[in-house]
C-alpha positions in Angstrom: 162.0 146.8 118.7 159.8 146.3 121.8 157.6 143.2 121.7 154.0 144.2 121.8 151.6 142.9 124.5 148.3 141.4 123.4 145.4 142.2 125.8 142.1 140.2 125.5 139.2 142.4 124.4 136.4 142.0 126.8 133.3 143.9 127.9 135.4 145.5 130.6 137.3 147.5 128.0 134.2 148.6 126.1 131.9 151.6 126.8 128.6 152.2 125.1 127.9 148.6 124.3 125.0 146.6 125.7 126.2 143.2 124.7 129.3 141.5 123.3 129.1 138.5 120.9 132.1 136.2 120.6 132.5 135.3 116.9 134.9 133.0 115.0 137.0 136.1 114.3 136.9 138.1 117.5 134.3 140.0 119.5 131.4 142.0 118.1 129.9 144.8 120.2 126.1 145.1 120.1 123.9 147.9 121.2 120.9 145.7 121.8 120.9 142.4 123.8 120.6 138.9 122.3 116.9 138.5 123.2 116.1 141.8 121.5 118.0 140.8 118.3 116.0 137.6 118.1 112.9 139.8 117.6 114.3 141.8 114.6 112.1 141.7 111.5 114.9 142.0 108.9 118.6 141.9 108.1 118.8 145.7 107.7 118.0 146.3 111.4 120.6 143.6 112.3 123.2 145.5 110.3 122.2 148.9 111.8 122.2 147.6 115.4 125.7 146.2 115.1 127.2 149.5 113.8 128.8 150.7 117.0 127.9 154.3 117.1 129.0 155.7 120.5 131.0 152.5 121.3 134.6 152.9 122.3 137.5 150.9 123.7 138.6 152.6 127.0 141.6 151.8 129.0 144.6 153.2 130.9 148.2 152.6 129.7 151.6 154.1 129.4 151.9 152.7 125.8 153.6 154.7 123.1 152.3 152.3 120.4 148.7 150.9 120.1 147.6 148.5 117.4 144.1 147.3 116.8 143.1 144.4 114.5 139.5 144.5 113.3 137.2 143.1 110.6 135.0 145.9 109.2 131.8 145.3 107.5 131.0 148.3 105.2 127.6 148.9 103.8 126.8 150.5 100.4 123.4 151.2 98.9 122.2 150.3 95.4 122.2 153.4 93.2 124.3 155.5 95.6 128.0 156.3 95.6 130.4 153.9 97.5 130.6 155.1 101.1 133.9 156.2 102.7 135.7 153.8 105.0 134.8 154.3 108.7 137.0 156.3 111.0 138.6 155.1 114.2 139.4 158.0 116.5 142.0 158.0 119.2 141.4 160.2 122.3 144.2 160.6 124.9 143.0 162.1 128.2 140.0 163.3 126.3 141.9 165.0 123.5 141.9 164.0 119.8 145.2 162.3 119.2 144.9 160.4 115.9 142.5 158.8 113.5 142.5 156.4 110.6 140.9 153.5 108.8 141.2 149.7 108.9 141.8 148.3 105.4 140.1 145.3 104.0 136.8 144.1 105.4 133.5 142.7 104.3 131.2 144.6 102.0 127.4 144.7 102.2 125.3 146.0 99.4 121.7 147.0 100.4 118.7 147.6 98.2 116.7 150.2 100.2 113.5 149.4 98.2 113.5 145.7 99.3 115.8 145.9 102.3 117.7 142.9 100.8 121.5 142.6 101.0 124.3 141.0 99.1 127.6 140.2 101.0 131.1 140.0 99.7 133.8 138.5 102.0 136.9 140.4 103.2 139.9 140.2 105.4 141.0 141.5 108.8 143.0 144.8 108.9 145.1 146.8 111.4 145.1 150.4 112.5 148.3 151.6 114.3 148.8 154.6 116.6 152.4 155.4 117.4 154.5 158.2 118.9 152.3 158.6 122.0 153.6 159.9 125.3 155.1 157.3 127.6 153.2 158.8 130.6 150.2 156.9 132.1 147.1 158.1 130.3 143.4 157.4 129.7 142.9 156.1 126.1 139.7 155.8 124.1 139.4 154.4 120.6 136.0 155.4 119.2 134.8 152.8 116.7 133.3 153.7 113.3 129.7 154.7 113.6 129.0 153.7 110.0 130.3 150.2 109.8 130.1 146.9 111.8 133.3 146.3 113.6 134.5 142.9 114.8 137.4 143.5 117.2 140.2 140.9 116.8 143.2 141.9 118.8 144.6 144.8 120.9 148.4 145.2 121.1 150.4 147.8 123.0 154.0 148.2 124.1 153.0 148.7 127.8 150.4 147.0 130.0 146.7 147.9 129.7 144.5 148.5 132.7 140.7 148.9 132.9 139.8 152.6 132.8 138.7 154.0 136.1 135.2 155.2 136.7 135.1 159.0 136.2 132.0 159.4 138.2 130.1 160.9 135.3 126.3 160.6 134.8 125.3 157.9 132.3 123.2 159.4 129.5 121.2 156.9 127.4 119.8 158.2 124.1 117.7 156.6 121.4 116.9 158.1 118.1 117.0 157.8 114.3 119.8 158.0 111.7 120.4 161.6 112.7 121.2 160.5 116.2 123.1 157.5 114.9 125.4 160.0 113.2 124.5 159.9 109.5 126.6 162.4 107.5 128.9 163.1 110.4 132.4 162.6 109.2 133.7 160.8 112.3 132.3 159.0 115.4 132.9 161.9 117.9 131.2 164.3 115.4 127.7 162.8 115.8 125.5 165.2 117.7 125.1 162.8 120.7 128.9 162.4 121.0 129.3 166.2 120.8 126.6 166.7 123.5 128.1 164.1 125.8 131.5 165.6 125.6 130.2 169.1 126.2 127.9 168.0 129.0 130.5 165.8 130.7 128.4 162.6 130.7 129.0 159.0 129.6 127.1 158.2 126.4 125.1 155.1 125.6 123.8 155.7 122.1 121.0 153.2 121.2 120.0 155.1 118.0 119.1 153.0 115.0 119.3 154.3 111.5 115.8 154.2 109.9 114.5 152.3 113.0 113.4 154.7 115.7 109.9 153.2 115.4 108.7 152.7 119.0 109.7 149.1 118.9 108.8 147.3 122.2 112.2 145.5 122.4 113.9 148.9 122.4 111.7 150.2 125.2 112.5 147.0 127.2 116.2 147.4 126.6 116.1 151.0 127.8 114.0 149.8 130.8 116.7 147.2 131.7 119.8 149.4 131.1 121.3 151.4 134.1 121.2 155.1 133.2 121.1 158.3 135.1 119.5 160.4 132.3 117.4 159.3 129.3 116.4 161.0 126.1 114.2 159.8 123.2 114.1 161.4 119.8 110.8 160.4 118.2 109.2 161.2 114.9 111.2 161.3 111.7 111.3 157.5 111.0 107.6 157.1 111.9 106.9 159.7 109.1 109.4 158.5 106.4 108.6 154.8 106.9 104.8 155.5 107.1 104.3 152.6 109.5 101.7 154.2 111.8 98.7 156.4 111.7 97.8 158.9 114.5 95.3 156.4 116.0 98.1 153.9 116.7 100.9 156.5 117.4 99.4 157.9 120.5 98.9 154.7 122.5 102.3 153.4 121.1 104.0 156.4 122.7 102.2 155.9 126.0 103.1 152.2 126.0 106.7 152.9 125.2 107.0 155.4 128.1 105.1 153.0 130.4 107.7 150.3 129.7 110.6 152.6 130.3 109.1 153.9 133.5 108.8 150.3 134.8 112.6 150.2 135.1 113.3 154.0 135.5 110.3 155.3 137.5 111.9 158.6 138.4 114.9 159.0 136.0 114.9 162.4 134.2 113.5 161.6 130.8 113.5 164.0 127.9 111.2 163.5 124.8 112.7 165.3 121.8 110.5 165.9 118.7 112.1 166.0 115.2 114.5 168.7 114.1 113.4 170.6 111.0 113.1 168.5 107.9 111.3 170.5 105.2 110.3 167.6 103.0 108.3 166.0 105.8 107.1 169.0 107.8 103.6 168.8 106.4 104.0 166.0 103.8 103.6 162.4 104.9 105.8 159.5 103.9 107.0 157.2 102.8 110.3 158.7 101.9 112.2 157.8 98.8 115.9 157.8 98.0 117.1 159.2 94.8 120.6 159.6 93.1 120.9 161.8 90.1 124.5 160.8 89.4 126.0 163.6 91.6 123.9 163.8 94.7 121.9 161.5 96.9 118.7 163.0 98.2 115.5 162.0 99.9 112.0 163.2 99.0 108.5 162.7 100.6 106.1 160.7 98.4 102.9 161.2 100.4 100.0 163.7 99.9 99.5 166.4 102.5 95.7 165.8 102.2 96.2 162.4 103.7 96.8 164.0 107.1 93.0 164.1 107.4 93.1 160.3 107.4 95.6 160.1 110.2 98.9 160.0 108.2 101.8 161.4 110.2 103.9 164.4 109.4 106.5 166.1 111.6 104.1 168.8 112.7 101.4 166.3 113.6 103.9 164.4 115.6 105.3 167.4 117.4 101.8 168.5 118.4 100.9 165.1 119.7 104.2 164.5 121.6 103.8 167.9 123.3 100.3 167.0 124.3 101.2 163.6 125.6 104.1 164.9 127.7 102.0 167.7 129.1 99.4 165.2 130.1 101.8 162.7 131.7 104.0 165.4 133.3 101.1 166.2 135.6 102.0 163.0 137.5 105.6 162.6 136.3 107.7 165.6 137.3 110.8 164.1 135.7 109.3 163.9 132.2 110.1 166.7 129.8 109.6 167.8 126.2 111.9 169.6 123.8 110.8 170.8 120.3 113.6 169.6 118.0 113.4 172.8 116.0 115.1 174.4 119.0 118.1 172.4 118.0 117.9 172.8 114.3 115.2 175.1 112.8 114.5 177.3 109.8 117.4 179.7 110.3 119.8 176.8 110.7 118.5 175.2 107.5 119.1 178.4 105.6 122.7 178.5 106.9 123.5 174.8 107.1 121.1 173.0 104.7 120.6 169.3 104.8 122.9 167.9 102.1 120.4 165.1 101.2 117.3 166.9 102.5 117.2 164.6 105.6 120.5 164.3 107.5 122.6 167.2 108.9 126.3 167.5 107.9 129.2 167.6 110.4 128.8 171.3 111.1 125.1 170.9 111.8 125.7 167.9 114.0 128.1 170.0 116.1 125.5 172.8 116.3 122.7 170.4 117.4 125.0 168.7 119.9 126.2 171.9 121.5 122.6 173.3 121.8 121.3 170.0 123.2 124.1 170.0 125.8 123.5 173.6 126.8 119.7 173.1 127.0 119.5 169.6 128.5 122.6 169.4 130.7 123.0 173.1 131.5 122.0 174.7 134.8 118.3 173.9 135.5 118.2 171.8 132.3 115.9 168.8 132.2 118.8 166.4 132.3 121.2 168.5 134.5 123.0 167.0 137.5 121.1 167.5 140.7 
């Protein structure tokens, strides 16, 4: 049996990560920098940020065997079914070539009502891919988008080299749990991953489940991150968390865009309003999570009459985002707007309904991603290559 070579896991082998933390166990990819994490208001956001949606190990090798040791942290929710283990996906020269889970791991239990967590310790596990071609090849291992992943060791039966730059445009996207990939059954099935593959771009996914809230530290991170194309999906979390009224929403959007433009003055920037979500189209939040023993679902608890007092709904947000972009685009030719219902609207809901009334399933993620790629990255699209 050939002795396996251990290769140190460094930032040079990671794509889609903003920062790498060295822990007692290994290395932990982050999607926001250290200074931003110091401004987090709660442990829930810390957990979400460290879930590596869009993050992948990327290298070149002739190895026929690849082993990865990792320590997962899996999150469950009080009153909801136990989540499935996260999926690790192997791509060889861009083609799906295997997938699996890492056994063991730490378990977090979250109370959504209080955002409090209880942690149960766990152990490091290993995923192994074997029977690969002995020819030199580009390898990517996409990390689970639903669980924190500490990377402990990478072993192969041939040397590993840093992957070459493919010369692709870097697309940075920020959004909510939908953009994070909730309800997609594997990391490359999230709609941003689908769109990136179809559009031929390199993805940095800064989406944060439940936390697309116009936070200044996210705007500053986007400002400071090199990117060729940027998109922001704004709205659903502002409605279902009920954190702003219209009076505060408008200047918050302007300030967010001002900050991003400080670092990306002319980068093509696409503002995407919410996809269709019937429970919040005209009903404000906050949203509530329910489990009836067979199905998890969300519902809106606000009163439509409260719109008159400035409460946000998806239609209110769409109208205001369109107005803001139209106003700013008079002096910013690289700022664009896309109504999210173009990606997923009423006909799509009739055909591919939201299983929990909030998040698309894998098939709907694929539809959203394919449409986004064709609209945004296609010929004459707002994020198309020049």
